[in-house]
DRENTORKE-583073 format. One record per residue (C-alpha): residue number from 1; residue in one letter; x, y, z. Coordinates in Angstrom, 1 decimal, always signed. Example, Ala and Ser with C-alpha at 12.3 -4.5 7.8 and 13.67 -1.06 7.14 Angstrom:
% DRENTORKE-583073
<voke 1, A, <+12.3, -4.5, +7.8>>;
<voke 2, S, <+13.7, -1.1, +7.1>>;
***
This chain:
% DRENTORKE-583073
<voke 1, X, <+139.2, +106.5, +127.9>>;
<voke 2, X, <+136.0, +106.5, +125.8>>;
<voke 3, X, <+138.0, +105.3, +122.8>>;
<voke 4, X, <+139.4, +102.4, +124.7>>;
<voke 5, X, <+136.0, +101.5, +125.9>>;
<voke 6, X, <+134.6, +101.5, +122.4>>;
<voke 7, X, <+137.4, +99.2, +121.2>>;
<voke 8, X, <+136.7, +96.8, +124.1>>;
<voke 9, X, <+132.9, +96.7, +123.3>>;
<voke 10, X, <+133.6, +96.3, +119.6>>;
<voke 11, X, <+135.9, +93.4, +120.2>>;
<voke 12, X, <+133.4, +91.7, +122.6>>;
<voke 13, X, <+130.6, +92.0, +120.0>>;
<voke 14, X, <+132.7, +90.5, +117.3>>;
<voke 15, X, <+133.8, +87.7, +119.6>>;
<voke 16, X, <+130.2, +86.8, +120.4>>;
<voke 17, X, <+129.1, +87.0, +116.7>>;
<voke 18, X, <+131.8, +84.6, +115.7>>;
<voke 19, X, <+130.6, +82.1, +118.4>>;
<voke 20, X, <+126.9, +82.5, +117.7>>;
<voke 21, X, <+124.9, +79.7, +116.1>>;
<voke 22, X, <+123.8, +80.1, +112.5>>;
<voke 23, X, <+120.0, +80.5, +112.0>>;
<voke 24, X, <+119.8, +76.9, +110.7>>;
<voke 25, X, <+121.7, +75.3, +113.6>>;
<voke 26, X, <+119.7, +77.4, +116.1>>;
<voke 27, X, <+116.4, +76.3, +114.6>>;
<voke 28, X, <+117.6, +72.6, +114.6>>;
<voke 29, X, <+118.5, +72.9, +118.3>>;
<voke 30, X, <+115.2, +74.5, +119.2>>;
<voke 31, X, <+113.3, +71.8, +117.3>>;
<voke 32, X, <+115.3, +69.1, +119.2>>;
<voke 33, X, <+114.6, +70.8, +122.6>>;
<voke 34, X, <+110.9, +71.0, +121.8>>;
<voke 35, X, <+110.8, +67.3, +120.8>>;
<voke 36, X, <+112.8, +66.4, +123.9>>;
<voke 37, X, <+110.5, +68.4, +126.2>>;
<voke 38, X, <+107.4, +66.9, +124.6>>;
<voke 39, X, <+108.7, +63.3, +125.0>>;
<voke 40, X, <+109.7, +63.8, +128.6>>;
<voke 41, X, <+106.5, +65.7, +129.6>>;
<voke 42, X, <+104.1, +63.7, +131.9>>;
<voke 43, X, <+100.4, +63.7, +132.0>>;
<voke 44, X, <+98.7, +63.9, +135.4>>;
<voke 45, X, <+96.5, +61.1, +136.6>>;
<voke 46, X, <+93.4, +63.3, +136.5>>;
<voke 47, X, <+94.0, +64.2, +132.9>>;
<voke 48, X, <+94.4, +60.6, +132.0>>;
<voke 49, X, <+91.2, +59.6, +133.7>>;
<voke 50, X, <+89.2, +62.5, +132.4>>;
<voke 51, X, <+90.3, +61.7, +128.8>>;
<voke 52, X, <+89.5, +58.0, +129.2>>;
<voke 53, X, <+93.1, +57.0, +128.7>>;
<voke 54, X, <+93.0, +55.4, +132.1>>;
<voke 55, X, <+89.7, +53.7, +132.6>>;
<voke 56, X, <+87.8, +54.4, +135.9>>;
<voke 57, X, <+86.4, +51.2, +137.4>>;
<voke 58, X, <+84.0, +51.2, +140.3>>;
<voke 59, X, <+84.7, +48.8, +143.2>>;
<voke 60, X, <+81.5, +46.8, +142.5>>;
<voke 61, X, <+82.8, +46.2, +138.9>>;
<voke 62, X, <+86.4, +45.4, +139.8>>;
<voke 63, X, <+86.0, +41.7, +140.3>>;
<voke 64, X, <+84.4, +41.3, +136.9>>;
<voke 65, X, <+87.2, +43.3, +135.3>>;
<voke 66, X, <+89.7, +41.1, +137.0>>;
<voke 67, X, <+87.9, +37.8, +136.2>>;
<voke 68, X, <+86.6, +38.4, +132.6>>;
<voke 69, X, <+89.1, +41.0, +131.3>>;
<voke 70, X, <+92.3, +39.9, +133.0>>;
<voke 71, X, <+93.0, +43.0, +135.0>>;
<voke 72, X, <+95.7, +42.6, +137.7>>;
<voke 73, X, <+94.9, +44.4, +140.9>>;
<voke 74, X, <+97.8, +46.6, +142.1>>;
<voke 75, X, <+97.5, +47.9, +145.6>>;
<voke 76, X, <+99.6, +51.1, +146.1>>;
<voke 77, X, <+98.7, +51.8, +149.7>>;
<voke 78, X, <+101.4, +52.0, +152.4>>;
<voke 79, X, <+102.2, +48.9, +154.4>>;
<voke 80, X, <+100.2, +49.8, +157.5>>;
<voke 81, X, <+97.0, +50.1, +155.5>>;
<voke 82, X, <+97.5, +46.9, +153.6>>;
<voke 83, X, <+98.2, +45.0, +156.8>>;
<voke 84, X, <+94.7, +45.9, +158.1>>;
<voke 85, X, <+92.9, +44.6, +155.0>>;
<voke 86, X, <+93.8, +43.5, +151.5>>;
<voke 87, X, <+92.3, +41.8, +148.5>>;
<voke 88, X, <+93.6, +38.2, +148.3>>;
<voke 89, X, <+95.9, +37.7, +145.4>>;
<voke 90, X, <+96.5, +41.4, +144.8>>;
<voke 91, X, <+100.0, +42.8, +144.1>>;
<voke 92, X, <+101.4, +45.4, +146.4>>;
<voke 93, X, <+103.8, +48.2, +145.5>>;
<voke 94, X, <+103.4, +51.4, +147.7>>;
<voke 95, X, <+103.5, +54.7, +145.9>>;
<voke 96, X, <+104.3, +56.4, +149.2>>;
<voke 97, X, <+106.5, +55.0, +151.9>>;
<voke 98, X, <+107.2, +56.2, +155.5>>;
<voke 99, X, <+109.7, +59.0, +155.6>>;
<voke 100, X, <+112.6, +57.5, +157.6>>;
<voke 101, X, <+114.9, +60.6, +157.4>>;
<voke 102, X, <+115.8, +61.7, +160.9>>;
<voke 103, X, <+117.2, +65.1, +160.0>>;
<voke 104, X, <+116.1, +68.1, +162.1>>;
<voke 105, X, <+113.8, +69.5, +159.4>>;
<voke 106, X, <+112.1, +66.1, +158.8>>;
<voke 107, X, <+111.8, +65.5, +162.6>>;
<voke 108, X, <+110.0, +68.9, +162.8>>;
<voke 109, X, <+107.7, +67.9, +160.0>>;
<voke 110, X, <+107.0, +64.6, +161.7>>;
<voke 111, X, <+106.1, +66.4, +164.9>>;
<voke 112, X, <+103.7, +68.8, +163.1>>;
<voke 113, X, <+102.3, +65.9, +161.1>>;
<voke 114, X, <+101.6, +63.9, +164.2>>;
<voke 115, X, <+99.8, +66.8, +165.9>>;
<voke 116, X, <+97.6, +67.7, +163.0>>;
<voke 117, X, <+97.1, +64.4, +161.1>>;
<voke 118, X, <+98.9, +61.4, +162.6>>;
<voke 119, X, <+97.2, +61.5, +166.0>>;
<voke 120, X, <+93.8, +61.5, +164.4>>;
<voke 121, X, <+94.3, +59.2, +161.4>>;
<voke 122, X, <+97.2, +57.0, +162.4>>;
<voke 123, X, <+99.0, +57.9, +159.2>>;
<voke 124, X, <+102.8, +58.3, +159.2>>;
<voke 125, X, <+104.6, +61.1, +157.4>>;
<voke 126, X, <+105.4, +59.7, +154.0>>;
<voke 127, X, <+107.5, +60.4, +151.0>>;
<voke 128, X, <+107.3, +59.3, +147.4>>;
<voke 129, X, <+108.7, +55.8, +146.8>>;
<voke 130, X, <+111.6, +56.5, +144.4>>;
<voke 131, X, <+111.7, +52.8, +143.4>>;
<voke 132, X, <+108.0, +52.6, +142.6>>;
<voke 133, X, <+108.2, +52.1, +138.8>>;
<voke 134, X, <+111.1, +49.7, +138.9>>;
<voke 135, X, <+109.3, +47.6, +141.6>>;
<voke 136, X, <+106.2, +47.4, +139.5>>;
<voke 137, X, <+108.3, +46.4, +136.5>>;
<voke 138, X, <+109.6, +43.5, +138.6>>;
<voke 139, X, <+106.2, +42.5, +139.7>>;
<voke 140, X, <+104.5, +43.1, +136.3>>;
<voke 141, X, <+107.2, +42.9, +133.7>>;
<voke 142, X, <+104.9, +43.0, +130.7>>;
<voke 143, X, <+103.9, +46.6, +130.1>>;
<voke 144, X, <+101.0, +45.5, +127.9>>;
<voke 145, X, <+99.3, +43.9, +131.0>>;
<voke 146, X, <+96.0, +45.3, +132.2>>;
<voke 147, X, <+96.6, +46.8, +135.6>>;
<voke 148, X, <+93.9, +48.1, +137.9>>;
<voke 149, X, <+95.5, +50.6, +140.3>>;
<voke 150, X, <+93.9, +50.9, +143.7>>;
<voke 151, X, <+94.4, +52.7, +147.0>>;
<voke 152, X, <+92.2, +53.8, +149.9>>;
<voke 153, X, <+90.4, +56.9, +148.5>>;
<voke 154, X, <+91.6, +57.1, +144.9>>;
<voke 155, X, <+94.1, +60.0, +145.1>>;
<voke 156, X, <+97.3, +58.0, +145.6>>;
<voke 157, X, <+96.3, +55.5, +142.9>>;
<voke 158, X, <+95.7, +58.5, +140.6>>;
<voke 159, X, <+99.3, +59.5, +141.1>>;
<voke 160, X, <+100.5, +56.0, +140.7>>;
<voke 161, X, <+98.5, +55.6, +137.4>>;
<voke 162, X, <+100.3, +58.7, +136.0>>;
<voke 163, X, <+103.7, +57.3, +136.9>>;
<voke 164, X, <+102.8, +54.0, +135.4>>;
<voke 165, X, <+101.4, +55.5, +132.2>>;
<voke 166, X, <+104.5, +57.7, +131.7>>;
<voke 167, X, <+106.6, +54.6, +132.4>>;
<voke 168, X, <+105.1, +52.7, +129.5>>;
<voke 169, X, <+102.0, +50.9, +131.0>>;
<voke 170, X, <+99.1, +51.8, +128.7>>;
<voke 171, X, <+96.3, +49.4, +129.7>>;
<voke 172, X, <+95.5, +51.0, +133.0>>;
<voke 173, X, <+92.4, +51.0, +135.2>>;
<voke 174, X, <+91.7, +53.2, +138.2>>;
<voke 175, X, <+89.6, +52.0, +141.2>>;
<voke 176, X, <+87.2, +55.0, +141.4>>;
<voke 177, X, <+86.9, +56.2, +144.9>>;
<voke 178, X, <+89.3, +53.6, +146.2>>;
<voke 179, X, <+88.7, +50.7, +148.6>>;
<voke 180, X, <+86.8, +53.2, +150.9>>;
<voke 181, X, <+83.9, +53.0, +148.5>>;
<voke 182, X, <+83.8, +49.3, +148.3>>;
<voke 183, X, <+81.1, +47.1, +149.9>>;
<voke 184, X, <+81.5, +43.9, +151.8>>;
<voke 185, X, <+80.8, +41.6, +148.8>>;
<voke 186, X, <+82.6, +43.6, +146.1>>;
<voke 187, X, <+85.7, +41.4, +146.3>>;
<voke 188, X, <+85.3, +37.6, +146.8>>;
<voke 189, X, <+88.2, +37.2, +149.3>>;
<voke 190, X, <+89.6, +39.8, +151.7>>;
<voke 191, X, <+92.4, +39.2, +154.2>>;
<voke 192, X, <+93.2, +41.1, +157.4>>;
<voke 193, X, <+91.5, +42.0, +160.6>>;
<voke 194, X, <+89.5, +45.0, +159.3>>;
<voke 195, X, <+87.0, +45.6, +156.6>>;
<voke 196, X, <+88.6, +46.8, +153.4>>;
<voke 197, X, <+86.7, +50.1, +153.5>>;
<voke 198, X, <+88.0, +50.9, +157.0>>;
<voke 199, X, <+91.7, +50.2, +156.4>>;
<voke 200, X, <+92.6, +53.9, +156.0>>;
<voke 201, X, <+91.1, +54.8, +159.4>>;
<voke 202, X, <+93.5, +54.8, +162.3>>;
<voke 203, X, <+94.5, +56.8, +165.4>>;
<voke 204, X, <+91.7, +58.6, +167.4>>;
<voke 205, X, <+89.4, +58.3, +164.3>>;
<voke 206, X, <+89.5, +54.6, +164.7>>;
<voke 207, X, <+88.1, +54.8, +168.2>>;
<voke 208, X, <+85.2, +56.9, +166.9>>;
<voke 209, X, <+84.7, +54.5, +164.1>>;
<voke 210, X, <+84.4, +51.6, +166.5>>;
<voke 211, X, <+82.0, +53.5, +168.6>>;
<voke 212, X, <+79.9, +54.3, +165.6>>;
<voke 213, X, <+79.8, +50.6, +164.6>>;
<voke 214, X, <+78.8, +49.6, +168.1>>;
<voke 215, X, <+76.0, +52.1, +168.2>>;
<voke 216, X, <+74.7, +51.0, +164.9>>;
<voke 217, X, <+74.8, +47.4, +166.1>>;
<voke 218, X, <+72.7, +48.1, +169.2>>;
<voke 219, X, <+70.3, +50.5, +167.5>>;
***
């Protein structure tokens, strides 16, 4: 029995040796995989901004960057925020869209989201827009264009900037702090029924905001 087992093991070892890569071919494959991993690796929006690869631009400086430097303002907020207030002439491609899946797990997530977040903020449960890059490429076909990416607070636009950079757009700006940090006169023309800096507020929070605005007006 032991002799038979030794023969089987020896045959298995010889078989694997014959199929093994030579040291040269193995090194070549490893180099290829490293190059491939490096080329496909992505840099986060935070890294890009901290390194200066993506330029942070304050809301008060945004109009000057658009007028004198040729930046195109790309609004990546979801539809319901943009409907409340938007910079005239800005392009719109949302980085996150409403999650319309009605499977049991997603419905549970929506219920939890509504109880903890949606009721207070008016925000829907969202998912990443899988068509984001292709939609931007349609709206801004030239990847050498200067694009100023903006959202409400600056976090979603940070994600969008990373996707755009890794998709070939290299002349990117990031609206630091988002539209929430903007003042009434930072942008020459704003459309919508709300102030730009209040567009992210919804749900019960919106009622508190209106009460605060009223109390300030009568104070």
